[in-house]
N, C-alpha and C positions, 0 to 999 in steps of 0.2 A: 504494500500500500504506500502511496505517496506520503512522504514525511511532512509533518506540520512545521518543521524547522525552516522550510523554504516556501516562497510564494509559488503557489500552483493555481493557474486559472481554473475557473469553475468547469469549463468544457474539457480541459485537460484532466482534471481530477475525475470527472464522470467517466471519461474514456479509460483511464487507468484502473478505476474501480471495476469497470465492466470486464477488463482483461483479467483482473485478479479473480473475479467470480467465475470466469470461464475456466480458469486453472489450466490453461493450455501449456504444453511442454515448451521449453526453450528450444531454439533452433539447434543448439548443441546436443540435444537429446534425441534428435530425429535423423533418419537417413537423409542424405543431401537432397534427393529429389523431393522428399516430403517437405523439407524446409523451403524449397523453391515454390512448391505448390501452396504452402502456407502463406508466403508473401503475396502470391497472386490472389489468394482468397481474401486476405486482409485488404488488398487494394480494391477488390470488388465491393467489399462491405463498407470501407471507411473513406475511400477517396471520392473527390468531387467528380461530377460528370465532365467528359471532355468537351471542349469548345468545337463548334462546327467551323471548319476551315475549307478554303478553296482547294488546297492540295494536301493530301496525306498519301504518300506513296512509298512502298517498300522497294529498296534497291540494295546493292552491295558494292563493295570495292575490294581490290586485291589486298591481301595481308600476308604476313610472314608464315601463317599457318593455314592459309587458304582464304576463301572469300569471307569478308566480314559483313554480316547483315547490318543494314542501316535503314532508317526511316526518315524521309523528307517531309517536313511540314511547311506550309506557307499560307499566309492570309490572301495571297494573290496568285492568280494563274501564271502571270509573268510579271517581271519587274526589271528595272534598270540595274546597273552595277551597284554593288553595295556590300555591307558586311553580312556574314552568316554566323549563326550560333551553332557551335558544336556542343551537344549535350552528352554527358557521360554518366550513366546511372550508378546508383549505389547498390548496397546489398552485401557489404563485407567481402567483395571480390568473389563471392560464392553463389549468392542468390540475386535476384533482380534480372529484368529483361526489358525488351521494348514495350511489352504490354503493361507491365506494372507502372511504367513511367509515361504511358501514352497521354493521360489526361494532363499531367504536369507539362509535358512538351507542348501540348496545344495551348495551355495557358501562357507559357513563356512566349510562344509565337504570336498569340493574340495581343498580349500586352506590349511587346516590343515592335510588332509589325515588321519582323525580319524572318527570313527563312531559318529553320532549325533542322539540324540533322542529328538524330539520335543514334548512338553507336552501340551495337550489341557485341561487345568484346568477349573473348573466350574467358570462361570461368574456371576457378579452382574448385575442387582439387584435381579435376581431370586435366586442367591446364594451369599449373602453378606459375608463380612469378618467374620470368617477366612476360608471360603471354599477354596479360591485360595491358601493361604500358606499351608493349610492342604494337598491339592492335590499335590502341587509341592514337598513338603517334602516326601510324600508317594511315589511319582514317583521316586524321586532321590534315596530313600532307596532301592526301588525295582531294579532299574538299578544297583546300587552299589553291589547288591547281585548276579550279573551275572546270571539272570534267563535263563533257557534253551530257552525261547522264543527269546532271543536276539542272541543266537548262538555265543556268544563272551565272553571271560573271561576279565572282567573289573578290572583294577588294581588301578584306580583312576578316579575322576570326575573333569571335567572342566565345571563349571556352568556359563552360560551366558544368556543374554536376554536384551531386550530394554525397556526403559521407565517404565511402570508398571512391565514389565518383568525384568527390571534392579533392581527395588525394590525387586521383588520376588527372584531374584538371590542372593541378599545380605541376605534376610531373610532366604532363604533355606540354604545358606552356614552357617549362624549363628546357625541354628538349628542342622545341621550336625556336627558342631564343638562342640556344647554343649553336644550332645548325638551322638557319632560317629556311622556312618553307617558301612557296611561291608568293604568298602574301603574309604580312605580319599578324601576330596575335595583338589586337588593339586593346582588349580588356580581358582579364580572367576574373571569374566570379565563382569561387568555391563556396558551397553550402555545407555548413557544419563539417569541415574536412578533418581528416587525419593528416596533420602536417609534421608532427614529431611524435615521440613516444607518449601516448596518452597517460600511461601509468605513472609518469613523473609529476602529474598535475593533481591539484586538490579536487577538481571536478570529477575525476575518475573515481575517487573514493566516496565523494558525496552522493553520486548519482548512479553508481554501478549496479544498483538493485532497486527495482520498483518504479523505474521510469522508462520502460519499454526496452531500450538498448541496455543489456546487462554486461557486466564484466566477464561473465562466463561465456556469453556469446562472442564477445570481442576476442577472448583468448582462443576460442574455437576457430573463428574466422582467420586469425593470425596463423594458426597451425595449418589450416588448409591452404592458405596462400603461399606459405613456405618461402618467404622472401628473406634476403640477407638484410639484417637490421642496419647494417652500415652502408647499404647501397642507397644512393640519392634517389633512385627511382622507386624506393620503398618509403623512405622518410625524406621528403624533398627539402627540408630545411638544412640538411647536410650540404655543405658546399656554398658556392657563391650565388646569392640571390639578387645581386646588384642590378642585373639587367631585366628584372621582372617588370612587365608592363603594368599600367594602371590596374588596380585590383579593387573589386567589391567583394566583401566577405561577410557572411552572416553566421551566427551561432544561435543555439537555443539555451536559455538560462538553466534548464534542468538536464542538460546533456553531459554524459561523462566525457564527451569530446570537446566540451565548451572551451576549456583552457588551452587546448591544442590550437584551436582557431584563434583565440585571443593572442596567444604567444606568437603565432605566425603574423598576424596583423601588426603587432607591436614591432616585430623584427623588420618587417618591410618599411614601416614608418621610420624606424631608426636608420634605414638605408636611404631615406628620402624618396621612396616610392609614393606615388599618388594613391592613397588608400581610403576607401569608405568602409567603415566597420559598423555592422548592425548586430546587436544582441537582443533577442526577443525574450524578455523576462517571462517566467511562468510557463514557457512552452517546452516541449520535449523533442528529442531526436526523432526525425522522420516526419515532422509535421507537414512538410510540403506535399506528401502523398497520403495525408490523413485528413483532408480538408472538409469532408462531410462529417466525420466524427469529431473534428476539432475545428469548428467554423472560424474561430478567431485566427487560425493559421492562414486563412485566405488573405486577411489584411496584412499579415506579416509577409507573405509571399509577394503581394502587390507592392509593399514598401521596398522589398529587395529588388524587384524588377525595375521599379521606378529609379532606384539608385544606379542600376546598370544603364538605364536610359540617360540619366543625367551625366554619368561618366562618359558615355558615347558622345553626347552633345558637347561636353567640355573638350574632348579630344578633337572633335570635328572643328570646333572654333579655333583650335590651335594648329589646324592642318594635319592632324595625326589620326584622323578617324577612319582612314581607309575608304572614304567616300569618293 
């Protein structure tokens, strides 16, 4: 049950109480495919309805392990040259897919009025580290090259994603800064990311039980992913972050990953990077895909997307917006 020692919104508390009454096993207690199906079921029950868009089309691109499934979203059938959003889903590198994140991608597309391409990277444990960062980098480079399959001329990338996808957002951005793609990353926007070792932070201990994402689940995800803890493509704050593009980052106040996101934002600010940091008090990890169960999360998501839009406007006014 949610602790009385921390501010918990009423809709968040009701959702957590419902989960406690259901007594569902943690993902670490289930076979992998059951965990994946559980996340899909949660999405069907707890996520908002998708927006109607002019374009929702499945496609794929070449990757190091074969074709990478993608999904293109757009508010317009056709458009002139401009930026494209690359979305990288969460799920601990083990669960999560295009369907779980379908409604969220339609919302981002609707709010930003930009094309969005969602990346269905390979999952652990079948495909441990570095399959996920390899696929995300390959997909981002392919999108940056404005392939004919997209039918759009891409002038810059906005890379975003949540949780494990927030980690992969930062990792992919770092890779494309170190070895530039056909167009630059103009904004990165990780959502409650893993940026460094969460277990070194207070929030991990405060919120590792009773707030949806548990310490036990995180340990299990880490074991399945099987990454080198000293590899920058696992913990992206290792190494030089001075070339990071403008960044919008959000965290949830009741998230065991909260302080990892805080620490990353502070680190970038210390390097002089243009950063907007939003922390949503009283909310939990995963709120962006639980907006029917946690209606207040819709306002949080809109605030986050508005911050991305403002960052893009600021970059464009400085001639750096890829427009």
